[in-house]
TILO-66366 format. One line per field, with one value per residue (C-alpha): residue in three letters; residue number from 1; x, y, z. Coordinates in nm, 4 decimals. Layout:
% TILO-66366
zafi = [ALA; ...] .
panu = [NUM; ...] .
c1 = [X; ...] .
c2 = [Y; ...] .
c3 = [Z; ...] .
//
This chain:
% TILO-66366
zafi = [MET; GLY; ILE; LEU; LEU; ALA; GLU; ALA; GLY; ALA; GLY; THR; ALA; ASP; VAL; ALA; ALA; GLY; SER; ALA; GLY; GLY; THR; LEU; LEU; MET; THR; ILE; ILE; ILE; TYR; GLY; GLY; MET; ILE; ALA; ALA; MET; TRP; PHE; PHE; LEU; PHE; ARG; PRO; GLN; ARG; LYS; GLU; ARG; LYS; LYS; LEU; ALA; GLU; MET; LEU; SER; THR; LEU; GLU; ASN; GLY; ASP; CYS; VAL; LEU; THR; THR; SER; GLY; PHE; ILE; GLY; ILE; VAL; ILE; ASP; ILE; ASN; ASP; ASP; THR; VAL; ILE; VAL; GLU; PHE; GLY; ASN; ASN; LYS; ASN; CYS; ARG; ILE; PRO; MET; GLU; LYS; SER; ALA; ILE; SER; ARG; VAL; GLU; LYS; PRO; GLY; GLU; ALA] .
panu = [1; 2; 3; 4; 5; 6; 7; 8; 9; 10; 11; 12; 13; 14; 15; 16; 17; 18; 19; 20; 21; 22; 23; 24; 25; 26; 27; 28; 29; 30; 31; 32; 33; 34; 35; 36; 37; 38; 39; 40; 41; 42; 43; 44; 45; 46; 47; 48; 49; 50; 51; 52; 53; 54; 55; 56; 57; 58; 59; 60; 61; 62; 63; 64; 65; 66; 67; 68; 69; 70; 71; 72; 73; 74; 75; 76; 77; 78; 79; 80; 81; 82; 83; 84; 85; 86; 87; 88; 89; 90; 91; 92; 93; 94; 95; 96; 97; 98; 99; 100; 101; 102; 103; 104; 105; 106; 107; 108; 109; 110; 111; 112] .
c1 = [6.3363; 6.5652; 6.5159; 6.6545; 6.9443; 7.0255; 7.0108; 7.2284; 7.4810; 7.4654; 7.5567; 7.8644; 7.9826; 7.9426; 8.0965; 8.4020; 8.4430; 8.4430; 8.7218; 8.9342; 8.9172; 9.0198; 9.2995; 9.4191; 9.3964; 9.6152; 9.8738; 9.9221; 9.9211; 10.1968; 10.4139; 10.3770; 10.4963; 10.7987; 10.8890; 10.8815; 11.0705; 11.3423; 11.3419; 11.4020; 11.6587; 11.8661; 11.8280; 11.7771; 12.1032; 12.2900; 12.1576; 12.2312; 12.5798; 12.6096; 12.4928; 12.7230; 13.0221; 12.9321; 12.9142; 13.2533; 13.3883; 13.2638; 13.4500; 13.7718; 14.0536; 14.4227; 14.6458; 14.3684; 14.4571; 14.2516; 14.1989; 14.1767; 13.9566; 14.2554; 14.3992; 14.6605; 14.7054; 14.8147; 14.7533; 14.5544; 14.7681; 14.5533; 14.1744; 13.9720; 13.6197; 13.5971; 13.9779; 14.2457; 14.6547; 14.7332; 15.1127; 15.1914; 15.4603; 15.7812; 15.8797; 15.7637; 15.7784; 15.5098; 15.2097; 14.8901; 14.5799; 14.2651; 13.9001; 13.7296; 13.5364; 13.8242; 13.8423; 13.6693; 13.7799; 13.9108; 14.0818; 14.1462; 14.4872; 14.5036; 14.1383; 14.2956] .
c2 = [-7.5006; -7.5409; -7.1663; -7.0626; -7.3076; -7.1488; -6.8112; -6.9126; -7.0271; -6.7296; -6.4987; -6.6971; -6.6635; -6.2825; -6.2988; -6.5110; -6.2777; -5.9895; -6.1112; -6.2051; -5.8290; -5.7450; -5.9774; -5.8637; -5.4840; -5.6024; -5.7732; -5.4585; -5.2103; -5.4601; -5.4673; -5.1019; -5.0540; -5.2911; -5.0754; -4.7499; -4.8820; -5.0067; -4.6766; -4.5064; -4.7322; -4.7878; -4.5607; -4.2291; -4.2603; -4.3121; -4.0076; -3.8018; -3.9235; -3.8855; -3.5109; -3.4627; -3.6119; -3.3645; -3.0789; -3.1701; -3.2092; -2.8642; -2.6861; -2.8469; -2.6020; -2.5950; -2.6928; -2.9197; -3.2503; -3.5544; -3.9172; -4.1267; -4.4273; -4.6485; -4.5152; -4.2672; -3.9318; -3.6340; -3.2534; -3.1294; -2.9287; -2.8274; -2.8500; -2.9170; -2.9662; -3.3289; -3.4001; -3.2906; -3.3271; -3.4690; -3.4516; -3.7637; -3.8075; -3.5693; -3.5957; -3.3012; -3.5090; -3.7390; -3.5427; -3.7876; -3.6723; -3.8612; -3.7994; -3.6182; -3.9254; -4.0740; -3.8750; -3.9978; -3.7448; -3.3575; -3.1942; -2.8237; -2.6998; -2.6067; -2.7977; -3.1177] .
c3 = [-1.4448; -1.7572; -1.8242; -1.4641; -1.5126; -1.8754; -1.7227; -1.4335; -1.6654; -1.8899; -1.5707; -1.4979; -1.8489; -1.7999; -1.4703; -1.6378; -1.9174; -1.6911; -1.4631; -1.7961; -1.8923; -1.5497; -1.5547; -1.8749; -1.7596; -1.4377; -1.6769; -1.8688; -1.5567; -1.4472; -1.7502; -1.7782; -1.4210; -1.4783; -1.7781; -1.6075; -1.3337; -1.5682; -1.7215; -1.4042; -1.2703; -1.5736; -1.8596; -1.6794; -1.4829; -1.7976; -1.9883; -1.7062; -1.7186; -2.0702; -2.0428; -1.7796; -1.9495; -2.2662; -2.0433; -1.8749; -2.2531; -2.3959; -2.1146; -2.2012; -2.2038; -2.3047; -2.0074; -1.8103; -1.6916; -1.8714; -1.7762; -2.1061; -2.1060; -2.1744; -1.8505; -1.9480; -1.7906; -1.9790; -2.0550; -2.3162; -2.5762; -2.8473; -2.9117; -3.2439; -3.3208; -3.2183; -3.1673; -2.8822; -2.8713; -2.5485; -2.4242; -2.2074; -1.9493; -1.9306; -2.2560; -2.4652; -2.7721; -2.6793; -2.8040; -2.9461; -3.1141; -2.9783; -3.0065; -2.7324; -2.6757; -2.5170; -2.2561; -1.9245; -1.6615; -1.6760; -1.3870; -1.4068; -1.2920; -0.9181; -0.8874; -0.7551] .
//
């Protein structure tokens, strides 16, 4: 009788060890799913937006109307590697050099 109780206790320990392994696997699957969902809903749209902005800046030409990140609207006068000279307002002497990264929107002439 003592041997049967010992064997029954060993079987219970095996079941508990098996369910602990299954619980660990389920936890890993849940966390993996949460990380995948976070990447899909947060990081992927940001990457698409950065790609769209880079494409827009690569097609920038003289005469384009631009909106800067600070809210100023102007016309592109000259383009260098990573800087542009933008003319603001009706005063033709108000030309300011700025980085391309400061441009948030570009409108081609006759597009709007």
